[in-house]
C-alpha positions in Angstrom: 115.2 163.0 94.8 116.5 159.4 95.9 113.9 156.4 95.1 113.3 153.8 97.6 113.0 150.1 96.2 111.2 147.9 97.5 111.7 144.1 96.8 108.1 142.3 98.0 109.5 138.9 98.1 107.7 135.9 95.8 107.1 132.8 96.8 109.1 129.7 96.6 109.2 126.5 96.4 111.3 124.1 99.3 114.3 122.9 97.3 114.5 119.1 96.9 117.5 117.2 98.0 119.3 114.4 95.4 118.0 111.5 97.3 114.4 113.2 97.2 114.6 113.7 93.6 115.9 110.0 93.0 113.1 108.7 95.1 110.9 110.8 92.8 111.9 109.5 89.8 111.8 105.6 91.0 107.9 106.4 92.2 107.2 107.6 88.5 108.9 105.0 87.0 107.3 102.3 89.1 104.0 103.6 88.4 104.9 103.6 84.6 105.5 100.6 84.9 102.4 99.3 87.1 100.2 100.8 84.8 102.1 99.2 81.8 100.9 96.3 83.0 97.6 96.6 81.7 98.7 95.5 78.1 99.5 92.5 79.4 102.7 92.7 78.5 104.1 91.1 81.8 102.0 88.0 81.9 105.1 85.4 81.9 107.2 87.4 84.3 105.1 88.4 87.6 107.9 88.3 90.0 109.5 90.9 88.0 106.5 92.7 87.3 105.8 92.6 91.1 108.9 93.9 91.9 109.5 96.4 89.2 106.3 98.0 89.8 104.3 98.2 93.2 107.8 97.4 95.0 109.7 99.9 93.1 107.4 103.0 93.5 107.0 102.0 97.6 110.7 102.1 97.1 110.8 105.6 95.6 108.7 106.5 98.0 110.7 105.4 101.2 113.6 107.8 99.2 111.7 110.8 98.8 110.6 110.8 102.4 113.6 110.0 104.5 115.6 113.2 104.0 112.5 115.1 105.4 114.2 114.0 108.9 117.3 115.9 108.7 114.4 119.4 107.8 115.9 121.3 110.6 114.6 121.1 114.1 112.2 118.9 114.8 108.1 120.5 114.2 105.5 120.8 111.5 106.7 122.3 108.5 104.1 123.0 105.7 106.0 125.0 103.6 104.6 126.0 100.6 101.6 123.7 100.7 99.7 127.0 99.4 101.6 126.9 96.5 102.1 123.3 95.4 99.6 122.5 92.5 99.2 119.2 94.2 98.2 120.3 97.3 96.3 123.7 96.6 93.5 122.6 94.2 95.7 123.3 91.0 95.8 121.0 87.7 97.5 118.7 89.5 95.4 117.8 92.0 92.7 117.5 89.5 94.9 115.5 87.4 95.4 113.1 90.6 91.5 113.5 91.5 90.7 112.2 88.1 92.9 109.1 88.0 91.8 108.0 91.5 88.0 108.4 90.8 88.6 106.6 87.4 90.7 103.6 89.0 88.0 103.2 91.9 85.5 103.0 89.0 87.6 100.1 87.2 87.8 98.4 90.4 84.5 98.4 91.7 82.3 97.8 88.2 84.7 97.1 85.3 87.8 94.6 86.6 88.0 93.2 83.6 89.8 96.3 82.8 92.5 95.5 85.6 93.3 92.2 85.0 96.8 93.7 83.8 97.0 95.3 86.8 95.8 92.6 89.0 99.1 90.2 88.1 100.9 92.5 90.0 100.2 91.2 93.1 99.9 87.7 92.1 103.1 86.4 94.0 102.2 88.0 96.9 98.7 86.2 96.9 99.8 82.9 96.0 102.3 83.0 98.6 99.9 84.2 100.9 96.6 82.5 99.9 97.7 80.2 97.6 95.7 81.5 95.0 96.0 84.0 92.2 95.3 87.8 93.0 91.8 89.5 92.8 90.4 93.1 91.8 90.5 93.4 95.9 93.6 91.7 96.6 95.2 94.0 94.4 93.4 97.2 96.3 94.4 95.8 99.6 98.2 95.5 98.9 98.3 99.1 97.5 96.1 100.7 100.1 98.5 99.0 102.7 101.6 100.3 100.8 100.2 103.3 100.6 99.4 103.8 104.5 102.6 102.1 105.5 104.9 104.5 103.5 103.1 107.8 104.0 102.8 106.8 107.9 106.5 107.3 107.4 106.0 110.2 106.3 103.7 111.6 108.9 105.8 109.9 111.7 108.7 112.2 110.3 106.8 115.3 109.8 105.4 115.4 113.3 108.3 113.7 115.0 108.0 116.0 117.5 104.9 114.9 118.8 104.5 111.8 121.0 100.4 111.6 120.3 100.9 111.8 116.2 104.0 109.2 116.4 102.3 106.5 118.4 98.6 106.7 116.5 100.1 106.9 113.3 101.9 103.4 114.3 98.8 102.3 115.1 97.1 103.0 112.4 100.1 101.5 110.5 100.1 98.4 112.6 95.7 97.7 112.4 95.9 97.9 108.6 98.7 95.7 108.2 97.7 93.4 110.8 94.0 93.4 110.9 93.1 94.4 107.6 95.7 92.8 105.3 97.2 89.9 106.9 94.8 87.9 108.9 92.1 87.9 106.6 94.0 86.2 103.9 95.7 84.2 106.5 91.9 83.1 107.4 91.6 82.8 103.6 94.5 80.4 103.3 93.4 78.4 106.7 90.2 77.9 104.3 88.1 79.8 107.2 86.1 83.1 106.3 87.6 86.1 105.1 86.8 88.4 108.0 87.7 92.1 109.3 88.0 92.3 112.8 88.4 95.9 112.8 85.2 97.2 111.1 82.1 96.9 113.3 78.4 97.6 112.2 77.4 100.1 110.7 80.0 100.8 108.8 80.7 97.1 108.1 77.0 96.4 107.6 77.3 92.5 107.3 78.3 92.3 110.9 74.3 92.4 111.7 73.0 91.8 108.9 70.9 88.5 109.4 71.9 86.1 106.7 75.6 86.9 107.5 75.5 85.9 110.8 73.4 82.8 110.2 76.5 82.4 107.5 79.2 82.6 110.1 77.5 81.0 112.3 76.7 77.4 109.9 81.0 77.0 109.3 82.5 74.5 111.3 84.7 74.9 113.9 85.0 77.8 116.7 86.4 80.8 114.9 83.8 81.6 112.8 81.4 81.4 116.2 83.7 83.8 117.4 83.6 86.2 114.9 79.7 86.4 115.3 80.0 86.7 119.1 83.2 89.5 118.5 81.3 91.8 115.7 77.5 91.9 117.8 79.5 92.9 120.9 82.1 95.3 119.4 79.2 96.8 117.8 76.0 96.9 120.4 78.8 97.2 123.6 82.2 97.8 123.1 81.5 100.9 120.5 79.9 103.1 123.2 82.1 101.7 126.0 85.5 102.9 124.0 83.6 106.1 122.9 83.1 107.0 126.4 86.5 106.5 127.8 88.4 108.1 124.6 86.3 110.0 122.1 85.7 108.7 118.6 89.7 109.0 118.4 90.2 105.5 119.6 88.4 104.1 116.5 88.7 107.0 113.6 92.5 108.0 114.6 93.3 104.5 116.1 91.9 101.9 114.5 90.1 102.2 111.5 91.5 101.5 107.8 89.5 104.7 105.7 90.9 106.8 109.0 94.4 105.5 108.7 94.5 106.2 104.5 92.9 109.9 105.5 95.8 110.5 107.8 98.5 109.2 105.9 98.2 109.5 102.4 95.5 112.3 102.6 97.7 114.2 105.0 99.1 117.2 102.4 95.3 117.7 101.7 93.8 118.3 105.3 94.2 122.5 104.7 91.5 121.6 101.7 88.4 120.9 104.1 86.0 123.4 103.7 85.3 125.0 107.2 82.2 126.7 106.2 78.8 127.1 108.0 77.3 126.0 105.0 79.5 122.7 104.9 78.5 121.7 108.3 75.0 121.8 108.0 75.3 119.9 104.7 77.4 117.4 106.7 75.2 116.9 109.5 72.1 116.3 107.4 74.2 114.1 104.8 76.3 112.1 107.4 73.3 111.3 110.2 71.3 110.3 106.8 73.2 107.4 106.2 73.3 106.5 109.6 69.5 106.3 109.1 69.6 104.4 105.9 71.7 101.4 107.1 69.7 101.7 110.1 66.2 101.2 108.5 67.6 98.5 106.0 69.3 96.5 108.8 65.7 96.6 110.5 64.2 95.9 107.2 66.4 92.9 107.2 65.7 91.4 110.5 62.2 91.9 110.5 62.2 89.7 107.2 64.3 87.1 108.6 62.0 87.2 111.5 58.3 87.3 110.1 59.1 86.7 106.3 56.5 88.1 103.8 57.1 88.6 100.3 56.4 93.1 100.9 59.4 92.8 103.7 61.3 90.7 101.3 61.6 92.7 98.2 61.9 96.4 100.9 64.9 95.1 102.6 66.5 93.8 99.4 65.8 96.9 97.6 67.5 99.5 100.4 70.5 96.6 101.3 71.1 97.0 97.2 71.0 100.4 96.8 73.4 101.1 100.1 75.7 98.6 98.6 75.8 100.8 95.4 75.4 104.3 96.4 77.1 104.0 99.9 79.5 100.9 100.2 81.0 101.7 96.7 80.8 105.2 95.7 80.4 107.3 98.3 83.2 105.4 100.5 85.4 104.2 97.3 84.8 106.4 94.5 84.6 109.8 96.4 86.1 109.1 99.4 89.5 108.6 97.8 88.9 109.8 94.7 88.0 113.5 95.7 91.3 113.4 98.2 92.8 116.4 96.5 89.9 118.4 95.7 88.2 118.2 99.1 90.5 116.9 102.0 91.0 113.4 102.8 87.8 113.3 105.4 85.3 113.4 102.8 84.2 109.8 103.3 84.4 110.5 107.2 82.6 113.7 107.5 79.9 113.1 104.6 79.0 109.8 104.6 80.3 107.4 107.5 77.3 105.8 109.7 80.3 104.5 112.0 81.6 108.0 112.1 78.2 109.7 112.3 76.8 107.0 115.6 80.6 107.7 117.4 80.0 111.2 117.3 76.5 111.4 118.8 78.1 109.0 121.7 80.9 111.5 121.7 79.3 114.6 122.1 76.5 113.5 124.4 78.2 111.0 126.6 82.3 110.7 126.2 85.3 112.1 128.5 86.9 113.7 126.0 87.2 116.9 124.6 90.0 119.5 123.7 90.5 121.9 125.9 91.3 125.6 124.9 93.6 128.6 126.8 91.8 131.5 124.9 94.2 134.1 126.5 97.5 132.6 124.7 95.4 132.5 121.4 97.3 134.5 118.8 94.5 134.0 115.8 97.1 132.7 113.8 94.4 130.0 111.9 96.7 127.3 111.8 94.3 124.9 114.0 91.6 125.5 111.8 93.5 125.6 108.6 94.5 121.9 109.4 91.5 120.9 110.4 90.5 118.3 108.0 87.2 117.7 109.5 86.0 121.6 108.6 85.9 122.6 112.2 86.6 126.3 112.9 89.1 125.7 116.0 90.1 129.1 116.1 86.6 130.4 117.0 86.9 127.9 120.0 90.3 129.5 121.2 89.9 133.0 120.9 86.3 132.1 123.0 88.5 130.0 125.2 86.3 127.2 125.0 86.1 123.6 125.3 85.7 122.4 121.8 83.3 119.0 121.9 82.1 119.1 118.6 80.3 115.3 117.3 82.8 115.4 113.9 85.6 115.4 115.5 88.0 112.9 115.1 90.4 113.7 117.4 93.3 113.5 115.2 95.1 116.0 117.3 96.7 117.8 114.2 95.2 121.2 115.5 96.8 121.4 118.8 100.4 120.1 117.2 100.4 123.0 114.7 99.8 125.5 117.2 102.3 127.6 118.0 101.5 128.6 121.6 100.4 125.3 123.3 96.5 126.8 122.8 95.0 123.4 122.6 95.1 120.3 124.6 92.9 116.6 124.0 92.3 115.7 127.6 89.2 113.0 128.8 87.5 114.5 132.4 84.0 114.4 134.0 81.4 114.2 131.3 79.5 117.1 133.6 80.6 120.7 132.6 82.9 120.0 129.9 81.4 122.0 127.7 81.8 125.1 129.9 85.0 127.4 129.3 
């Protein structure tokens, strides 16, 4: 009797090129030099420390990314992403999560332990502001480098999609220019440090009375413009832009939090929870944060107008707890530290008040929607798998329904990974957009 042998193919990891291996080695060496700085060994050779740590790590990242442009025909390739320990909640993912969480805890509450690491950016800080680097300058530099380097990876990976290229360049530009260069240039010219791309309620101080009064008291016309810009964009600009373009104009094109999630966090997007339970928790949490900051802002204004010991104590109590729980612990420690485990949009989904208020406008008053062609859907599930906001996109596509969700940030990855062109990001009349 002849026996038929059936060989079951085993999952294989994509082979890495020589340049990728060199790039990975350079990145690892750069990180080793960077962490070694905690001992204070590079205190007297700061230029070497800067180039040998962050510079070498950034260059290594670029060398690791560049060979991807030759990986066959243009098109998204997530080959092996489900088998890599770093991108599928394996041991490396947990180690990365612990490292990021620990770094954020030290950055926010124990910066004295990062003193040696902070000197890695002293050269850059002196060149831009004339001052030694602080923990926030170090953080801003690393944050910006991560978006720029991983933004290159996004552009190469999604090079078949003009939409993805444009929005990736956009977040890279806004992070580099508006969130990094301009605030430090203002500081160098003895002007208030200001971030023109953050509005209330994400940047709470934009509408806090004491901060507004302080800005107005500063000499010159620029602080007055800052007050005008922040108030107008928070109250008028955000609703109008969301009406025309949905929340994607901000969450996927401008916001630094979204910029990091869309670049550094791209390898982890499949780890977002798509369950109904997660959606229910998300709605309660993100809108609770919005209520929290709205009440806090209201109390601060009431205290500013009417005064009183009770109002003053309540407003300070709410403000301090919001700053600790939401401004630091949630947006920073959890928001980035949990990338490898829960996906890159943990903060955007469950905690960002800006996403919450934009989502309300988008769901009820916006022209934006994702249209579906159900007859072409083959139920492959790519759209749902790679939706970082935890939306079961396939369920809408199978029914041929337009996707109008408050949580959707309009990143367009669901459309980009669809092999049949079922999903399209469109603007149209508000009336009737939730119908098929």
